[in-house]
C-alpha positions as CSV (number, residue, x, y, z in Angstrom):
1,M,-26.8,-171.7,47.6
2,G,-26.9,-170.1,44.1
3,E,-23.3,-169.3,42.5
4,P,-22.4,-166.0,43.2
5,L,-21.3,-163.5,40.9
6,E,-17.6,-162.5,41.7
7,N,-17.1,-158.8,42.9
8,H,-20.7,-157.6,42.6
9,S,-21.7,-157.7,46.0
10,A,-22.7,-154.6,47.8
11,K,-23.9,-154.1,51.5
12,N,-24.6,-151.1,54.2
13,T,-23.9,-151.9,57.7
14,G,-26.3,-150.1,60.1
15,S,-25.5,-149.3,63.5
16,F,-28.7,-148.9,65.4
17,M,-29.3,-152.5,66.7
18,I,-32.2,-153.9,68.8
19,E,-32.3,-157.5,69.6
20,P,-33.3,-159.9,67.9
21,L,-32.0,-159.7,64.4
22,V,-34.7,-160.1,61.6
23,S,-33.5,-161.0,58.0
24,I,-35.2,-160.0,55.1
25,I,-34.9,-161.7,52.5
26,I,-36.0,-160.6,48.6
27,P,-35.4,-162.9,45.7
28,S,-35.6,-160.4,42.6
29,F,-35.9,-161.3,38.7
30,N,-36.4,-158.5,36.5
31,Y,-38.2,-156.0,38.9
32,A,-36.0,-153.0,38.6
33,H,-38.9,-150.9,38.3
34,L,-40.6,-151.8,41.1
35,I,-37.9,-152.8,43.5
36,V,-37.1,-149.6,44.8
37,E,-40.4,-148.9,46.2
38,T,-40.2,-152.4,48.1
39,L,-37.1,-151.4,49.8
40,E,-38.5,-147.9,50.8
41,S,-41.3,-149.8,52.5
42,I,-38.5,-151.7,54.4
43,I,-36.6,-148.7,55.4
44,K,-39.7,-147.4,56.7
45,Q,-40.1,-150.0,59.3
46,R,-40.5,-148.9,63.2
47,Y,-38.3,-152.3,64.0
48,A,-34.6,-150.7,63.7
49,N,-32.7,-154.2,64.2
50,W,-33.2,-155.6,60.7
51,E,-31.1,-156.8,57.5
52,C,-32.1,-156.9,54.4
53,I,-30.7,-159.6,51.7
54,I,-31.8,-158.9,48.1
55,V,-30.5,-162.3,46.2
56,D,-31.1,-161.2,42.3
57,D,-31.9,-164.2,40.3
58,G,-29.9,-163.3,37.0
59,S,-31.9,-160.3,36.4
60,T,-31.5,-158.9,32.7
61,D,-32.9,-155.4,33.4
62,H,-31.1,-152.5,35.0
63,T,-32.0,-154.1,38.6
64,A,-28.6,-154.2,39.7
65,V,-28.2,-150.1,39.0
66,V,-31.1,-149.0,40.6
67,V,-30.7,-151.6,43.9
68,R,-26.8,-150.1,44.2
69,Q,-28.0,-146.7,43.8
70,F,-30.4,-147.4,46.5
71,I,-27.8,-148.7,48.6
72,A,-25.6,-145.8,48.3
73,A,-28.2,-143.4,49.3
74,H,-28.9,-145.1,52.5
75,P,-25.7,-145.8,53.9
76,G,-27.3,-146.4,57.5
77,Y,-29.3,-149.4,56.9
78,H,-28.0,-152.9,56.3
79,I,-28.7,-154.1,53.1
80,I,-26.9,-156.9,51.2
81,F,-27.5,-157.0,47.4
82,H,-26.3,-160.9,46.1
83,P,-26.3,-161.7,42.2
84,V,-26.4,-165.5,41.5
85,K,-26.8,-167.1,38.4
86,N,-30.6,-167.7,37.3
87,G,-31.9,-170.9,39.2
88,G,-34.9,-169.9,40.2
89,T,-37.1,-168.6,43.2
90,S,-36.6,-171.2,45.5
91,A,-32.9,-171.6,44.8
92,A,-32.8,-167.5,45.4
93,K,-34.6,-167.7,48.8
94,N,-32.3,-170.3,50.1
95,T,-29.5,-168.2,48.8
96,G,-30.6,-165.9,51.0
97,I,-31.4,-167.8,54.1
98,A,-27.7,-168.9,53.9
99,L,-26.4,-165.6,53.9
100,S,-28.7,-164.2,57.1
101,K,-27.8,-164.1,60.4
102,G,-30.7,-163.1,61.6
103,K,-33.1,-165.1,64.7
104,Y,-36.0,-164.3,62.3
105,L,-36.5,-164.3,58.4
106,Q,-39.1,-162.6,56.7
107,F,-39.6,-163.2,53.1
108,L,-40.6,-160.9,50.6
109,D,-41.2,-160.8,47.0
110,A,-39.7,-157.8,45.4
111,D,-42.8,-156.3,44.2
112,D,-44.6,-156.3,47.4
113,L,-44.5,-153.9,50.1
114,L,-43.9,-154.7,54.0
115,S,-46.5,-152.5,56.3
116,E,-44.7,-149.8,58.9
117,D,-45.4,-151.7,61.8
118,K,-45.0,-155.4,60.5
119,L,-41.7,-156.2,62.0
120,S,-42.3,-154.5,65.6
121,I,-45.5,-156.4,65.8
122,Q,-44.5,-159.8,64.5
123,A,-40.7,-159.8,66.6
124,D,-42.3,-158.4,69.8
125,L,-45.3,-161.6,69.7
126,A,-43.1,-164.3,68.4
127,E,-40.4,-162.7,72.1
128,R,-43.4,-162.5,74.0
129,F,-45.1,-166.0,73.5
130,G,-42.0,-167.7,72.4
131,A,-43.8,-168.6,68.8
132,G,-42.1,-170.1,65.6
133,L,-44.2,-168.2,63.4
134,V,-46.5,-165.4,63.6
135,F,-48.3,-164.3,60.4
136,S,-50.6,-161.6,59.2
137,K,-54.0,-160.5,57.4
138,A,-52.5,-160.1,53.7
139,D,-53.6,-157.1,51.5
140,Y,-54.0,-157.2,47.5
141,F,-53.5,-154.1,45.5
142,V,-53.3,-152.8,42.5
143,D,-52.1,-149.5,41.1
144,D,-53.9,-147.8,38.3
145,A,-55.1,-144.3,37.1
146,A,-57.3,-143.7,39.7
147,G,-54.4,-144.3,42.7
148,R,-53.9,-147.7,44.5
149,N,-56.9,-150.3,45.6
150,I,-57.4,-152.9,48.1
151,V,-59.0,-155.7,46.0
152,Q,-60.0,-158.9,47.3
153,K,-58.2,-161.8,45.4
154,Y,-59.6,-164.8,47.2
155,P,-63.0,-165.7,49.0
156,E,-63.3,-164.8,52.5
157,G,-62.0,-167.4,54.3
158,F,-59.5,-168.7,52.1
159,L,-56.2,-167.0,54.0
160,A,-56.0,-167.8,57.4
161,K,-57.1,-165.0,59.5
162,E,-57.1,-167.0,63.3
163,T,-54.2,-168.8,65.5
164,L,-54.2,-172.4,64.2
165,K,-52.7,-175.2,66.2
166,D,-52.4,-179.5,65.6
167,F,-55.5,-180.7,64.1
168,A,-56.7,-177.6,62.9
169,L,-53.5,-176.3,61.0
170,F,-53.0,-179.6,59.4
171,K,-56.6,-179.4,57.9
172,R,-56.5,-176.0,56.8
173,I,-53.1,-176.2,55.2
174,I,-54.2,-179.7,53.3
175,V,-57.5,-177.8,51.7
176,N,-55.3,-175.0,50.7
177,N,-52.1,-172.4,51.1
178,V,-53.3,-170.5,54.1
179,L,-50.2,-168.2,54.1
180,T,-48.7,-166.1,51.6
181,I,-45.1,-165.7,51.1
182,N,-44.8,-162.5,52.9
183,S,-47.5,-162.7,55.9
184,P,-45.7,-164.9,58.4
185,L,-42.4,-163.5,60.4
186,V,-40.7,-167.3,61.4
187,E,-37.8,-168.6,63.3
188,K,-35.0,-169.0,61.2
189,K,-34.0,-172.6,62.8
190,L,-37.5,-173.8,61.9
191,I,-36.9,-173.0,58.4
192,V,-33.5,-174.5,58.4
193,A,-34.5,-178.0,59.8
194,A,-37.4,-177.8,57.6
195,G,-35.3,-178.3,54.7
196,M,-35.4,-174.9,53.3
197,F,-37.4,-174.1,50.1
198,D,-37.4,-177.2,47.4
199,P,-35.8,-175.7,44.4
200,E,-37.5,-178.5,41.7
201,L,-40.5,-176.7,42.4
202,K,-41.2,-173.6,40.5
203,N,-44.7,-172.6,42.1
204,N,-46.7,-173.1,45.5
205,E,-43.1,-173.7,47.5
206,D,-44.1,-171.7,49.9
207,W,-46.9,-174.0,50.5
208,M,-44.9,-176.9,50.9
209,L,-42.4,-175.4,53.2
210,W,-45.2,-174.0,55.3
211,F,-46.6,-177.7,55.8
212,K,-43.0,-178.7,56.4
213,V,-42.4,-176.1,59.0
214,A,-45.7,-177.4,60.8
215,L,-44.9,-180.9,61.3
216,L,-41.8,-179.5,63.4
217,H,-43.8,-177.0,64.8
218,P,-48.0,-176.8,64.4
219,H,-48.8,-173.5,66.2
220,F,-49.1,-170.3,63.9
221,I,-49.8,-167.5,65.7
222,F,-52.2,-165.1,64.0
223,D,-51.5,-161.0,65.1
224,G,-54.8,-159.8,64.1
225,D,-53.5,-156.6,63.6
226,D,-54.4,-154.5,60.5
227,R,-51.1,-152.5,60.9
228,S,-48.7,-155.6,60.2
229,A,-50.9,-156.6,57.1
230,A,-49.1,-158.1,54.2
231,L,-48.9,-155.9,51.1
232,I,-49.1,-158.1,47.7
233,R,-49.5,-156.0,44.5
234,L,-51.4,-157.4,41.6
235,H,-50.3,-157.0,38.3
236,G,-49.5,-158.9,35.0
237,N,-46.2,-160.9,35.8
238,S,-47.8,-161.7,39.2
239,A,-46.8,-165.5,39.9
240,I,-50.1,-166.2,41.3
241,N,-51.8,-165.2,37.8
242,N,-49.8,-167.7,36.1
243,K,-53.0,-170.1,36.9
244,K,-51.5,-173.2,34.6
245,N,-48.3,-173.3,36.5
246,M,-50.0,-172.9,39.8
247,F,-52.5,-175.8,38.8
248,L,-49.3,-178.1,38.0
249,G,-47.5,-177.1,41.3
250,E,-50.2,-178.1,43.1
251,V,-50.4,-181.9,42.1
252,V,-46.6,-181.8,42.8
253,V,-47.3,-180.1,46.1
254,R,-50.2,-182.7,47.0
255,T,-48.2,-185.9,46.1
256,N,-45.2,-184.5,48.6
257,I,-47.8,-184.1,51.4
258,D,-49.2,-187.4,51.1
259,A,-45.5,-188.9,50.9
260,A,-44.7,-187.1,54.2
261,L,-48.1,-188.1,56.1
262,S,-47.5,-191.4,55.0
263,Q,-44.4,-191.6,57.5
264,L,-46.5,-190.0,60.5
265,E,-47.6,-192.7,63.0
266,V,-51.1,-194.3,62.3
267,G,-53.7,-192.9,63.9
268,H,-57.2,-191.3,63.4
269,E,-56.5,-187.6,62.8
270,N,-53.5,-188.7,60.7
271,T,-55.6,-191.3,58.5
272,Y,-58.3,-188.7,58.3
273,L,-55.5,-185.8,56.8
274,K,-53.9,-188.5,54.3
275,R,-57.8,-188.9,52.9
276,L,-58.7,-185.8,52.7
277,N,-55.0,-184.6,51.0
278,L,-55.5,-187.6,48.5
279,D,-59.5,-187.0,48.0
280,L,-58.4,-182.9,46.9
281,L,-55.3,-184.1,45.0
282,A,-57.7,-186.4,43.1
283,L,-60.4,-183.6,42.2
284,H,-57.4,-181.3,41.3
285,E,-56.2,-183.5,38.9
286,V,-59.5,-183.8,37.5
287,R,-59.0,-180.0,36.8
288,S,-55.6,-180.2,35.5
289,L,-54.0,-182.7,33.3
290,Q,-54.2,-185.9,34.8
291,I,-58.0,-186.8,34.6
292,S,-58.2,-190.5,34.0
293,K,-55.6,-190.7,37.2
294,G,-58.4,-188.8,39.0
295,L,-60.9,-190.4,38.1
296,R,-59.4,-193.5,38.7
297,Y,-58.9,-192.9,42.6
298,I,-62.4,-191.5,42.9
299,F,-64.2,-194.1,41.3
300,S,-61.9,-196.5,43.5
301,S,-63.0,-194.7,46.7
302,F,-66.6,-194.5,45.9
303,A,-66.6,-198.7,45.0
304,G,-64.3,-199.1,48.5
305,N,-67.1,-196.7,50.7
306,P,-69.9,-195.4,48.8
307,L,-71.0,-193.1,51.7
308,H,-67.7,-191.4,51.4
309,G,-67.0,-191.9,47.7
310,G,-70.4,-190.4,46.6
311,G,-69.9,-187.3,47.5
312,L,-66.4,-187.2,46.3
313,L,-67.7,-188.3,43.2
314,M,-70.4,-186.0,42.5
315,K,-67.5,-183.1,43.1
316,G,-65.4,-184.9,40.5
317,M,-68.3,-185.2,38.0
318,L,-68.5,-181.0,38.4
319,R,-65.1,-180.4,38.0
320,L,-64.8,-182.6,35.1
321,G,-68.0,-181.2,33.7
322,I,-66.4,-177.3,33.8
323,R,-63.2,-178.6,32.4
324,L,-64.9,-180.1,29.1
325,Y,-67.2,-176.8,29.1
326,R,-64.2,-174.8,29.4
327,N,-62.4,-177.1,26.4
328,V,-65.5,-176.7,24.0
329,R,-66.0,-172.8,24.7
């Protein structure tokens, strides 16, 4: 848990309660200019029984001032402001988890928003179906002079829009991170059992966590309701815009996934998943800063199984060509 700054906590405790409690966890670093809109989206929830825990990760702007003002202006809501020394977003989220009292957790970045019906729709589904994780679609938006516009951040099919379980879930989540950080509502006990967020990961920490949750509970339910969409703001400081760090983070995550898969019982499906992950790791290494390591795996795969390795070799050469082309431009 992050180290608290003494005598700086602030909280309100609301009186309207409907089971089960949902804990909304917001890690924040220098988002004073956006966090008020984020908090406004929370108090507009049609679901009443929530608590909001804002873990300020050593902000140097006036986040503390605007959040305390918001808390004072909304005394009917259960909002906690908890400043800590800067330790990174994973540590901040883990602090929020440790402070939370809810059955379910809703993670929310300080620059993003919750749809008004998100908690009510997903908590209902989770309770009715005994689901450990319910997730929504994600809508990315930008604010400009013309107003707010929904934009296509990823190709169609990149993010999951269907219920996934067992082998199909593992295959999708190994190919890429199919969930955004704020699209799921997830049981706290699953997050804790999975070991929470890895504080050593500076990027893609949510991807690693969803994989670990899947190992414990391989059934992610898609709610299929536009009213519960995760609303993700795109701007210059968005974490997903830091491509270099995301690239390096993917290498670490895939290495960790390989280690986790190696601990599972050997079988046809697990062998396939392990090879799929290693293939994708090698291709990613070719695109990032570990070209020789990636190529060694690709050539070794081709030598051992030309039928499978031939396709991988072609993909590797294509990615290497793209990498070299970009370097000489």
